[in-house]
C-alpha angles and dihedrals in degrees: 000000000000089000094059102042135041124266091253092050091048092053092044091049093054092047096050122092125224097256128199118193148104116314126217091264092057098256123122125232147097120319114245096196138030089248092054090048092053091051094056092082133200099334095057116117125218099222095191094051091049093047097049097040092051093041093050091044089053090047090054091051092046094051095047092043091053091049090051093049093049097041115132136188090223127066105335123225126236095269093048090048091052095047092046090050092050092048092048089049092052093046091052091053092047092049090048097047106027116066099174129073119257123141094205098062100073096047090045091049090051092049093048095048097047096038095048090044092053092048091049091046090065086073088076093061109102106268095234099041104082099024090053091049091049090048092053090046091052091049091049098046103031103022095236131142107271089221088065094054109090125196128168115189101193110076093190090063086067112081089208089067097045093044090048091056094043092049089053089054090046092055090051089052091053093044096051092040091058093038095053101033102027124234091284093050092048092050091043089054091053094047105029100058151106090005111049130184138168093208109095092219092052090048089057091049093048093045098086093037093052092044090053095048097042092041091055089047091051095048091045090066099070091035092054092045095051101037095046092054095041095046096050096046093042090053092047092051091048091054091051089051092050091049090050090057088063091069089070093055098077138275098301095049089043093055092045090048090051092053091044092050091052092051093047091046091053091048091044091060086069092047096052092046094046093049092052089049094049092049089051096046095047090050090053092047094048091050091048088054089050089056095049121094119215116209 
């Protein structure tokens, strides 16, 4: 692919999602250029992000369901050992970071960690392997230029996916804040801190200041969750793409690129695991804060 298009086109192609939406002429279909994809607006769907996120979520459920069905009280197999280790790891983190009682937190933490990890893990698939196969398939089935068939395999390099998850966490924060503190307590928390006063006049003066500061703090939670995950995985994917360009520069650059790709892939294993862990831990901490009452 790098031999038939420019470097800029190659990078742009790998960073563009397969987008389904309404075209400028009013018809609906897949975008055949980055410009057409950007014109589809808010209601456009990133088909590749939806496919891989749902597929990997289903894979997670399938693996853990199989482990649960085959679990034994005797000598456990490899899969059961792994699943039990993961569950113990999640439970330890929940017990250490969540002081209230809520039966949904541990299963949600497990889901977040494994699901985000699997989506991040797709970053280790060679950058040309699946997109090239999808391009050839598109050319074979629909007689289109493979260079106009876009397919990203890492859902967490799409801000729509990371924001979708973080907004879900944000809604749970709001829900449990109101449920545990009441609407009055939730509003009082937003307007009564960090500047507190017993004088009614000073309370009125501090009201907009506190609302601004606490409002920014509240909104920063989903933003930090989504942008941290997106930024780290997007940067990692970009480095893999830049390394892949070295293969078209001759034998020496190709060998050096292969060694560099291996080193970066080994290091990236830590990155993808750490980002899944951070997303999970921050979710637990934010929900713990939503369960705490401030007097």
